[in-house]
C-alpha beads as a LAMMPS data file, in Angstrom:
LAMMPS data file: protein, C-alpha beads

66 atoms
65 bonds

1 atom types
1 bond types

-500.0 500.0 xlo xhi
-500.0 500.0 ylo yhi
-500.0 500.0 zlo zhi

Masses

1 110.0

Atoms # bond

1 1 1 402.183 -440.432 -414.555
2 1 1 403.402 -441.740 -411.212
3 1 1 405.449 -439.299 -409.146
4 1 1 407.995 -439.961 -406.427
5 1 1 408.843 -437.088 -404.107
6 1 1 411.940 -437.063 -401.930
7 1 1 414.588 -434.848 -400.466
8 1 1 418.013 -434.632 -402.093
9 1 1 419.415 -437.503 -400.026
10 1 1 422.158 -439.541 -401.650
11 1 1 419.997 -442.662 -401.825
12 1 1 417.499 -440.771 -403.996
13 1 1 419.878 -439.081 -406.415
14 1 1 422.204 -441.964 -407.250
15 1 1 422.622 -442.939 -410.892
16 1 1 421.230 -446.423 -410.277
17 1 1 418.079 -445.040 -408.645
18 1 1 417.606 -442.472 -411.416
19 1 1 417.911 -445.225 -414.036
20 1 1 415.327 -447.313 -412.191
21 1 1 412.877 -444.403 -412.107
22 1 1 413.322 -443.790 -415.838
23 1 1 412.774 -447.477 -416.647
24 1 1 409.691 -447.616 -414.414
25 1 1 408.401 -444.364 -415.957
26 1 1 408.285 -442.631 -412.575
27 1 1 408.789 -438.873 -412.384
28 1 1 411.140 -437.886 -409.566
29 1 1 410.480 -434.613 -407.762
30 1 1 412.844 -433.377 -405.077
31 1 1 411.965 -430.945 -402.342
32 1 1 413.376 -427.451 -402.389
33 1 1 416.248 -426.823 -400.015
34 1 1 415.286 -425.115 -396.773
35 1 1 411.561 -425.883 -397.149
36 1 1 410.868 -428.054 -394.094
37 1 1 407.132 -428.275 -394.792
38 1 1 407.832 -430.087 -398.066
39 1 1 410.250 -432.448 -396.339
40 1 1 407.587 -433.186 -393.720
41 1 1 405.094 -434.026 -396.482
42 1 1 407.550 -436.467 -398.072
43 1 1 408.188 -438.107 -394.698
44 1 1 404.445 -438.452 -394.033
45 1 1 403.895 -439.934 -397.491
46 1 1 406.725 -442.444 -396.977
47 1 1 405.381 -443.370 -393.539
48 1 1 401.924 -443.968 -395.066
49 1 1 403.413 -446.227 -397.745
50 1 1 405.425 -448.235 -395.200
51 1 1 402.366 -448.637 -392.965
52 1 1 400.251 -449.816 -395.922
53 1 1 402.864 -452.345 -397.022
54 1 1 403.269 -453.628 -393.467
55 1 1 399.496 -454.087 -393.175
56 1 1 399.372 -455.960 -396.492
57 1 1 402.217 -458.270 -395.462
58 1 1 400.551 -458.933 -392.107
59 1 1 397.154 -459.675 -393.693
60 1 1 398.794 -462.169 -396.066
61 1 1 400.656 -463.846 -393.220
62 1 1 404.036 -462.950 -394.700
63 1 1 407.206 -462.074 -392.818
64 1 1 407.204 -458.381 -391.877
65 1 1 410.959 -458.236 -392.569
66 1 1 410.252 -458.325 -396.291

Bonds

1 1 1 2
2 1 2 3
3 1 3 4
4 1 4 5
5 1 5 6
6 1 6 7
7 1 7 8
8 1 8 9
9 1 9 10
10 1 10 11
11 1 11 12
12 1 12 13
13 1 13 14
14 1 14 15
15 1 15 16
16 1 16 17
17 1 17 18
18 1 18 19
19 1 19 20
20 1 20 21
21 1 21 22
22 1 22 23
23 1 23 24
24 1 24 25
25 1 25 26
26 1 26 27
27 1 27 28
28 1 28 29
29 1 29 30
30 1 30 31
31 1 31 32
32 1 32 33
33 1 33 34
34 1 34 35
35 1 35 36
36 1 36 37
37 1 37 38
38 1 38 39
39 1 39 40
40 1 40 41
41 1 41 42
42 1 42 43
43 1 43 44
44 1 44 45
45 1 45 46
46 1 46 47
47 1 47 48
48 1 48 49
49 1 49 50
50 1 50 51
51 1 51 52
52 1 52 53
53 1 53 54
54 1 54 55
55 1 55 56
56 1 56 57
57 1 57 58
58 1 58 59
59 1 59 60
60 1 60 61
61 1 61 62
62 1 62 63
63 1 63 64
64 1 64 65
65 1 65 66
């Protein structure tokens, strides 16, 4: 099963986002409050994903604003 880890930010706990995760069969895990090391891990993971996507767009010659 695919997992998505995030903090408890409003953009990650909205009803629309929760519905999307359920439809896509993605398990949502939120970090524990006051555990900065978990938040740092989520930020690093997100940065890695963004960098990978940017590299893929660049290699395909697509607009990086996508």
